[in-house]
C-alpha positions, -999 to 999 in steps of 0.1 A, spaced: -750 -622 300 -726 -635 276 -705 -666 278 -673 -644 285 -687 -623 314 -678 -633 347 -701 -608 367 -728 -626 388 -766 -619 379 -784 -598 404 -756 -575 413 -755 -537 414 -743 -510 390 -732 -479 408 -728 -448 390 -703 -419 396 -706 -386 377 -681 -354 384 -678 -320 369 -650 -299 380 -668 -265 384 -703 -257 399 -710 -240 365 -709 -273 346 -738 -296 342 -741 -331 351 -771 -340 331 -754 -355 301 -733 -380 325 -764 -387 345 -783 -397 314 -757 -420 304 -755 -436 335 -790 -441 339 -791 -457 305 -763 -480 312 -789 -492 341 -771 -478 371 -790 -485 405 -776 -454 423 -756 -425 409 -731 -406 432 -723 -369 421 -695 -347 427 -700 -310 413 -673 -286 413 -648 -309 425 -613 -315 405 -603 -349 393 -569 -341 405 -579 -343 443 -576 -379 458 -605 -369 483 -639 -366 465 -668 -371 487 -694 -387 463 -665 -409 449 -657 -422 484 -690 -430 491 -695 -448 458 -666 -468 465 -675 -476 501 -710 -488 485 -695 -514 463 -696 -549 473 -684 -579 457 -700 -584 422 -710 -548 419 -698 -526 388 -685 -490 393 -700 -471 363 -686 -439 348 -696 -418 318 -658 -414 306 -625 -423 323 -616 -387 329 -647 -383 350 -630 -408 374 -595 -398 375 -570 -374 358 -542 -400 355 -540 -436 342 -520 -443 374 -549 -431 395 -572 -453 373 -552 -485 378 -551 -480 415 -586 -475 418 -592 -507 393 -569 -527 419 -589 -513 448 -623 -526 429 -607 -560 423 -596 -566 460 -634 -560 466 -645 -584 440 -661 -555 420 -658 -543 386 -653 -512 365 -670 -499 333 -665 -468 313 -695 -460 292 -678 -440 265 -645 -460 262 -666 -492 264 -643 -509 288 -660 -533 311 -633 -552 334 -660 -579 342 -649 -593 308 -615 -609 300 -611 -586 270 -622 -556 291 -596 -564 318 -569 -570 290 -577 -535 274 -575 -520 309 -541 -535 315 -528 -524 283 -539 -488 291 -520 -493 322 -489 -505 304 -490 -475 282 -491 -452 311 -464 -466 328 -441 -464 295 -452 -428 293 -441 -420 328 -407 -436 322 -402 -415 288 -414 -384 309 -389 -395 336 -361 -400 309 -364 -367 294 -367 -348 327 -335 -361 339 -318 -356 305 -329 -320 306 -317 -315 341 -284 -329 332 -280 -306 302 -289 -274 323 -267 -284 350 -238 -283 323 -247 -249 316 -247 -240 350 -287 -237 356 -301 -259 383 -339 -265 383 -360 -259 414 -363 -232 443 -335 -208 443 -306 -219 467 -304 -197 498 -267 -190 508 -263 -199 545 
């Protein structure tokens, strides 16, 4: 282990792989997770990343213990939104576990990896605020023109 690594020696690496449709193949992800040294790999096939309940992910998270690392092939296999990723990372931190993404080379067991993860979180928050501001501005402009977004109003 390198000096800046805070992971304990002898901890487990838990892999998680997911494809959105049953026609897709998990082989590439599983290969990468095996190469990363995963002790066990949980697989969700035909499960959207937008769903909050993913059986194999729930099992993987339940299996994690302090010092363990959850490893994914790519960030988008874990969650569709950065907000969701940040929430999952906070859950992992509460357990004393870490997160690693093979493709993006993010490893929260290092100070730099945690920093990069937080930068991504800050960018996600900025993006959400910009979208919110644009949406509100668009709604105000539409209201000036007599258009009101949303479901049609029902006269009572």
